[in-house]
C-alpha positions in Angstrom: 115.5 99.3 91.3 117.0 102.4 89.6 114.7 104.6 91.7 116.0 102.9 94.9 119.6 103.2 94.0 119.5 106.8 93.0 117.0 108.1 95.6 118.1 111.5 96.8 118.0 113.0 100.2 116.5 116.5 100.1 118.5 119.5 101.3 115.6 120.2 103.7 116.0 116.7 105.3 119.8 117.1 105.5 119.6 120.4 107.3 116.9 119.1 109.6 119.1 116.1 110.7 122.0 118.5 111.4 119.9 120.9 113.4 118.6 118.1 115.6 122.1 116.9 116.3 121.0 113.4 115.5 123.3 110.6 116.6 121.5 107.6 118.0 118.7 106.7 120.3 120.8 106.7 123.5 123.3 109.4 122.8 122.0 112.6 121.2 124.1 115.8 121.1 125.1 118.4 118.6 128.6 119.6 117.6 130.1 122.9 118.9 130.0 125.8 116.5 133.3 127.6 117.2 135.2 127.8 113.9 135.7 131.1 112.0 137.3 132.1 108.7 140.8 132.3 110.1 140.4 128.9 111.7 139.1 127.3 108.5 141.9 129.0 106.5 144.4 127.6 109.0 143.0 124.1 108.7 143.2 124.3 104.9 146.9 125.4 105.2 147.5 122.8 107.8 146.1 120.0 105.5 147.9 121.2 102.4 151.3 122.5 103.6 152.6 119.3 105.2 153.7 116.0 103.8 153.5 117.5 100.3 155.9 120.4 100.9 158.2 118.5 103.3 158.3 115.1 101.7 156.5 114.1 98.4 157.7 117.3 96.7 161.1 115.6 96.5 159.8 112.7 94.4 157.8 115.1 92.1 161.0 117.3 91.6 163.0 114.2 90.8 160.6 113.2 88.0 159.8 116.7 86.7 163.0 118.6 87.3 162.6 122.4 87.7 159.6 122.2 85.5 157.7 120.8 88.5 156.4 124.3 89.2 154.2 123.9 86.1 152.6 120.9 87.9 151.9 123.0 90.9 150.2 125.7 88.8 148.2 123.1 86.9 147.1 121.4 90.1 146.2 124.8 91.7 144.0 125.6 88.7 142.2 122.2 88.9 141.8 122.6 92.6 140.5 126.1 92.1 137.7 124.8 89.9 137.0 122.1 92.5 137.2 124.5 95.4 134.5 126.8 93.8 132.3 123.7 93.4 132.8 122.7 97.0 132.0 126.3 98.0 128.8 126.2 96.1 127.7 123.0 97.8 128.8 124.3 101.2 126.7 127.5 100.8 123.6 125.3 100.1 124.2 122.4 102.4 126.2 123.6 105.4 126.5 120.3 107.2 129.3 117.7 107.9 129.9 114.9 105.4 131.7 116.8 102.6 131.4 115.3 99.1 129.4 112.4 100.5 126.5 114.7 101.7 126.7 116.8 98.5 126.4 113.7 96.3 123.4 112.4 98.4 121.5 115.6 97.5 122.5 115.9 93.9 123.3 112.4 92.5 121.5 110.0 94.8 122.2 107.3 97.3 124.4 104.9 95.3 126.7 107.7 94.1 126.8 109.1 97.7 127.8 105.7 99.1 130.5 105.4 96.4 132.0 108.8 97.2 131.7 108.2 101.0 133.5 104.9 100.6 136.1 106.6 98.5 136.6 109.3 101.1 137.1 106.7 103.8 140.0 105.2 101.8 141.3 108.7 100.9 141.5 110.0 104.4 142.7 106.8 106.0 145.4 106.0 103.5 146.3 109.7 103.3 146.9 109.8 107.0 149.0 106.7 106.8 151.3 108.5 104.3 151.4 111.6 106.5 152.3 109.6 109.6 155.1 107.9 107.7 156.5 111.2 106.5 156.2 112.6 110.1 158.3 109.6 111.3 161.1 110.3 108.9 161.4 114.0 110.0 161.1 113.1 113.7 163.9 110.6 113.5 166.1 113.2 111.7 165.2 115.8 114.4 166.3 113.4 117.2 169.5 112.7 115.4 170.4 116.4 115.8 170.4 115.8 119.6 172.4 112.7 119.3 169.4 110.4 119.9 169.4 107.4 117.5 166.4 105.1 117.0 167.3 101.8 115.4 166.5 101.8 111.7 164.3 98.7 112.0 161.9 100.7 114.3 161.5 103.6 111.8 161.1 101.7 108.5 158.3 99.7 107.0 159.0 96.1 106.1 158.5 96.5 102.3 160.9 99.4 102.0 163.5 97.6 104.1 163.3 94.5 101.9 163.5 96.4 98.6 166.4 98.5 99.9 168.2 95.3 101.0 167.7 93.7 97.6 168.8 96.8 95.7 171.8 97.3 97.9 172.9 93.7 97.6 172.9 93.9 93.8 175.0 97.1 93.9 177.4 95.9 96.5 178.0 92.8 94.4 179.2 95.1 91.6 181.9 96.5 93.8 180.1 99.7 95.0 180.9 100.5 98.6 178.2 100.8 101.2 179.1 104.4 102.0 178.5 105.3 98.3 175.0 104.0 98.1 171.9 106.2 97.9 171.0 107.4 101.4 167.5 105.8 101.2 168.8 102.5 99.9 171.5 102.4 102.5 169.1 103.2 105.4 166.7 100.4 104.2 169.7 98.0 103.9 170.8 98.7 107.5 167.3 98.3 108.8 167.0 94.9 107.2 170.4 93.6 108.3 170.2 94.9 111.9 166.6 93.9 112.6 166.0 91.1 115.2 164.3 87.9 114.0 161.4 86.1 115.6 160.4 82.7 114.1 162.4 83.5 111.0 160.6 86.8 110.4 162.5 90.1 110.8 160.9 92.5 113.2 160.6 95.7 111.2 158.0 98.4 111.9 157.6 102.2 111.9 157.0 102.8 115.6 157.0 106.6 115.6 154.3 106.6 112.9 152.0 104.7 115.2 152.7 106.9 118.2 151.9 110.1 116.5 148.6 108.8 115.2 147.6 107.8 118.7 148.6 111.2 120.1 146.7 113.1 117.4 143.6 110.9 117.7 143.5 111.6 121.4 143.6 115.4 120.7 140.8 115.2 118.2 138.8 113.1 120.6 138.8 115.5 123.4 137.3 118.4 121.5 137.1 120.8 118.5 138.3 123.8 120.6 141.5 122.1 121.5 142.0 120.9 117.9 141.4 124.5 116.7 144.0 126.0 119.0 146.6 123.4 118.3 146.1 123.8 114.5 146.4 127.6 114.6 149.6 127.5 116.6 151.2 124.9 114.4 150.2 126.6 111.2 151.6 129.9 112.4 154.9 128.3 113.3 155.3 126.3 110.1 154.5 129.3 107.8 157.2 131.3 109.5 159.7 128.6 109.1 158.8 127.8 105.5 159.2 131.5 104.6 162.6 131.5 106.4 163.6 128.5 104.4 162.7 130.1 101.2 164.5 133.3 102.1 167.7 131.6 103.2 167.6 129.0 100.4 167.6 131.7 97.7 171.1 132.7 98.7 172.3 129.1 97.9 170.6 128.8 94.6 172.8 127.9 91.6 170.9 128.9 88.4 172.7 126.1 86.5 170.6 123.6 88.4 167.5 124.9 86.6 168.8 123.7 83.3 167.4 121.6 81.7 164.0 123.0 82.8 162.1 119.9 81.6 164.7 117.1 81.7 162.1 114.4 81.3 159.6 116.4 79.2 156.1 117.2 80.2 155.5 113.5 80.8 158.1 113.6 83.6 156.3 116.6 85.1 153.0 114.7 85.1 154.6 111.7 86.9 154.5 113.8 90.0 150.7 114.2 89.9 150.1 111.7 92.7 152.9 113.3 94.9 151.5 116.8 94.4 147.7 116.2 94.4 148.1 114.1 97.5 148.5 117.3 99.4 145.5 119.1 98.1 142.9 117.0 100.0 142.8 119.9 102.4 139.7 121.5 100.8 137.7 118.4 101.4 138.8 118.4 105.1 137.5 121.9 105.6 134.1 121.0 104.4 133.7 118.2 106.9 133.7 120.8 109.7 130.6 122.6 108.5 128.5 121.8 111.6 131.3 123.3 113.8 131.4 126.6 111.9 129.7 129.8 113.2 128.7 130.7 109.6 129.5 127.8 107.3 127.7 129.2 104.2 129.9 132.3 104.2 133.1 131.1 105.9 133.8 127.7 104.4 134.1 129.1 100.8 136.4 131.9 102.0 138.6 129.4 104.0 138.9 127.2 101.0 139.9 129.9 98.5 142.3 131.7 100.9 144.1 128.5 101.8 144.4 127.5 98.1 146.0 130.8 97.1 148.5 130.8 100.1 149.5 127.2 99.7 150.0 127.4 95.9 152.4 130.4 96.3 154.4 128.5 99.0 154.6 125.4 96.9 155.9 127.2 93.8 158.5 129.1 95.8 159.7 126.0 97.6 160.0 124.1 94.3 162.1 126.9 92.8 164.4 126.9 95.8 164.8 123.1 96.0 165.6 122.6 92.4 168.0 125.6 92.5 170.0 124.5 95.5 170.8 121.0 94.3 170.3 118.9 91.1 166.8 117.5 90.7 168.5 114.1 90.4 169.3 114.1 94.1 165.8 115.0 95.4 164.3 111.5 95.6 164.6 111.4 99.4 162.1 111.3 102.3 163.1 114.7 103.7 164.0 116.9 100.7 164.0 120.3 102.5 166.3 119.1 105.2 168.5 117.3 102.6 169.2 120.4 100.4 170.5 122.3 103.5 172.7 119.4 104.5 173.9 119.3 100.9 175.1 123.0 101.3 176.6 122.2 104.8 173.9 124.0 106.8 173.2 121.1 109.1 171.8 123.3 111.9 169.2 124.7 109.5 168.3 121.1 108.4 167.5 120.3 112.0 165.3 123.4 112.3 163.5 122.3 109.1 163.1 118.8 110.6 161.5 120.3 113.7 159.2 122.4 111.4 158.3 119.3 109.4 157.5 117.5 112.6 155.0 120.2 113.5 153.7 120.7 109.9 153.0 117.0 109.3 151.4 116.6 112.7 149.0 119.5 111.8 148.1 117.6 108.5 147.4 114.5 110.5 145.3 116.5 112.9 143.0 117.9 110.2 142.7 114.6 108.4 141.9 112.8 111.6 139.3 115.4 112.3 137.6 114.9 108.9 137.2 111.2 108.6 135.1 110.5 111.7 132.7 113.3 110.6 132.2 111.5 107.2 131.5 108.3 109.1 129.1 110.2 111.3 127.1 111.6 108.3 126.9 108.1 106.7 125.7 106.7 109.9 123.0 109.4 110.3 121.6 108.2 107.0 121.6 104.6 108.0 124.3 103.5 105.6 126.6 102.6 108.5 125.6 101.3 112.0 124.3 103.9 114.5 127.4 103.6 116.7 129.4 105.5 114.1 127.3 108.7 114.7 127.6 108.6 118.5 128.5 112.0 119.9 130.5 112.1 123.2 128.2 113.9 125.8 131.2 115.8 127.3 133.6 116.4 124.4 130.9 116.9 121.7 132.9 114.8 119.1 132.1 111.6 117.2 133.6 109.3 119.8 133.5 105.8 118.4 134.4 107.0 114.9 137.3 109.0 116.1 138.8 106.0 118.0 138.2 103.7 115.1 140.0 106.2 112.8 143.0 106.1 115.0 143.2 102.3 114.8 142.5 102.2 111.0 145.4 104.7 110.4 147.8 103.7 113.1 148.1 100.0 112.5 148.8 100.1 108.8 151.3 103.0 109.4 153.6 100.4 111.1 154.0 98.4 107.9 153.2 100.0 104.6 155.2 102.0 102.0 154.9 105.8 101.5 154.8 105.8 97.6 152.1 103.1 97.4 149.7 105.0 99.7 150.2 108.4 98.2 149.3 107.2 94.7 146.1 105.6 96.0 145.2 108.7 98.0 145.6 110.9 95.0 143.2 109.0 92.8 140.7 109.0 95.6 141.0 112.7 96.0 140.6 113.4 92.3 137.6 111.1 92.1 136.0 113.0 94.9 136.6 116.3 93.1 135.2 114.9 89.9 131.9 113.9 91.6 131.6 117.2 93.4 132.1 119.1 90.1 129.6 116.8 88.4 127.1 117.2 91.3 127.1 120.9 90.9 125.8 120.5 87.3 122.9 118.5 88.7 121.8 121.0 91.3 118.6 122.9 90.6 119.0 126.6 89.9 119.4 128.4 93.2 116.3 130.2 94.4 116.3 133.6 95.8 117.4 133.5 99.5 115.4 135.6 101.9 117.1 134.5 105.1 119.5 137.5 105.1 122.6 135.2 105.6 125.4 136.0 103.3 126.2 133.0 101.1 128.7 132.2 98.4 127.5 132.2 94.9 129.6 130.6 92.2 129.6 132.8 89.1 127.8 131.4 86.0 129.7 131.4 82.7 128.0 129.8 79.8 130.1 126.9 78.4 128.1 126.6 75.2 130.9 127.6 72.8 133.9 127.7 75.2 133.8 124.0 76.2 133.6 122.7 72.6 136.4 125.1 71.6 138.6 123.9 74.4 137.8 120.3 73.4 139.1 121.0 69.9 142.3 122.6 71.2 142.8 119.7 73.6 142.4 117.2 70.8 145.0 119.0 68.8 147.5 119.2 71.7 147.0 115.6 72.7 146.6 114.3 69.1 149.4 111.8 69.4 147.9 110.4 72.6 144.5 110.2 70.9 146.0 108.3 67.9 147.8 105.9 70.3 144.4 104.7 71.5 143.8 103.0 68.2 147.2 101.4 68.0 147.5 97.9 69.4 150.7 95.9 68.8 149.7 92.9 70.8 151.3 94.1 74.0 148.4 94.2 76.6 150.6 95.8 79.3 151.3 98.7 77.1 147.7 99.0 75.9 146.1 98.8 79.3 148.0 102.0 80.4 146.0 103.8 77.7 142.6 102.8 79.0 142.2 105.7 81.6 143.0 108.2 78.8 140.3 106.5 76.6 137.8 107.1 79.3 138.8 110.7 79.5 138.3 111.2 75.8 134.7 109.7 76.1 134.0 112.0 79.1 135.4 115.1 77.4 133.3 114.4 74.2 130.1 114.0 76.2 130.8 117.2 78.3 131.4 119.2 75.1 128.1 118.0 73.5 126.1 118.6 76.7 127.7 122.0 77.2 126.6 123.1 73.7 123.1 121.7 74.1 122.3 122.6 77.7 124.4 125.7 78.3 126.2 124.1 81.3 128.1 126.2 83.8 131.8 126.4 82.7 133.5 126.2 86.1 132.2 122.8 87.1 132.7 121.5 83.5 136.4 122.5 83.6 136.8 121.1 87.1 135.3 117.8 86.1 137.4 117.5 82.9 140.7 118.7 84.4 140.5 116.5 87.5 139.6 113.4 85.4 142.5 114.1 83.1 144.9 114.1 86.1 143.4 110.8 87.1 144.5 109.3 83.8 148.1 110.2 84.7 148.1 107.9 87.7 148.4 104.7 85.7 146.5 101.5 85.3 147.7 99.9 88.5 146.3 102.6 90.7 143.0 102.5 88.8 142.8 98.8 89.3 143.4 99.1 93.1 140.9 101.9 93.2 138.2 99.9 91.4 138.9 96.9 93.7 138.3 99.1 96.7 135.0 100.5 95.2 133.8 96.9 94.4 134.4 96.0 98.1 132.3 99.0 99.0 129.5 98.1 96.6 129.3 94.6 98.2 128.9 96.2 101.6 126.3 98.6 100.2 124.1 95.9 98.7 124.4 93.6 101.7 123.8 96.1 104.4 123.5 99.8 103.6 120.8 99.7 100.9 118.4 97.9 103.2 119.2 99.9 106.3 119.1 103.3 104.6 116.7 105.8 106.3 115.3 106.6 102.9 114.6 102.9 102.3 112.8 102.6 105.6 110.7 105.7 104.8 109.6 104.1 101.5 108.5 100.8 103.1 
């Protein structure tokens, strides 16, 4: 049974399937190789500089204060380790499928299925969040032209209900409607103005659905069209983001940067889900390997270039945001536009809203491009039905998977809440990074390549003494957290929040021991440990939801995928 569950697909077989352009018995075609370094870098920037910089950065700043820049630096370092591990895999296995394909070659089929199932959740829910963010900026942009869309057509049901409940309580205390928080007031108006049908209020985020359908159509008709659209949108939004930073610095009040850590380091770490949600872009780049002219050289470069550019932009934006207004006022859906309205630069806020419309659309574009290619790779291996790997004979794109992606993202975008989905996406992203870093440790030593193709090679640093030393330092720094694991006062709710950190301590201990015994490579060790630590900051509830999703995936695997796997058929 163990041999069946952890059977590996050889790199030779993976490359052979990609070269043959395998899809199904009736429809066989390969993907078009048109992407270069600049295109991949643009896709990385498109995926990272979007909902994070235009939306969720507000929530992160509200929790962490000006010290949120420390979170961006920490996240960039963790992503840097993960990006190097992705780059190592991409240089060895230059095919679509991302972390799923990498896990199939290094960890075996069951782990590959788990990470593939995780990526499906990560991309789908991530795009739901992006479409919701796009809707908020689009509505604000239209307001600049005097076009008003009813609030009940731009809000999800849960947010409207919560806003109505909160507003009702505050209004009962004598607070006037005009004095309510903008977000709560908007949700209250959405609930009270919504028409009813059969006793149910009709509340849905219609713009979020429409943008998903439009982007899905663009991704469906071809990679060349997607590439051009991405490059144009990225160029535009970088120019506007730089302009925002430059103008915003003139309205910074240094007093707003004090206190730097109003809620301590714990407050900074509360923004992990909001920040890490944006960094899924590296995974999205790797899904396009079969559409790159030279994936073994260009994908690593695209990942690293986009990481550096995006991190610098995030830090600068965070400095400006927390300097222009108090961090206490940044828990809004459109923080960049809000800070300029706060300093009475309404025209600039409308320009920012337009930029955000473009920026978040480009994120949606890259994510919608990535998910069908993961489905396609899983279908090639027999883990999903063959229809998922069908390639359109004219457009050379995964046709069925692309259409299904549009429906899976578009329909939930009508009804769900932004905060809930970003948290779940972040834990999925971190889990993917953990498995990729762990997978690199399981790869055989790279043999000498005589093909003449320039490939990325991750530098080897012996972790024999460094990892145990860092373990000791970490234990000292987190000593209070460590002692808290052994303190139980009968409150299960309080204790369960400690469980993720307990798992981290076990993992860190094992990694330190293995590093000393087996001289493991330092970069993937640090990537695995740092990303898992960030997972512990996402709380028990998100872990529980994530585990439930994985259990559903395991049921599907044991009922269908394990028996229909190509490797299973080869062994019968």
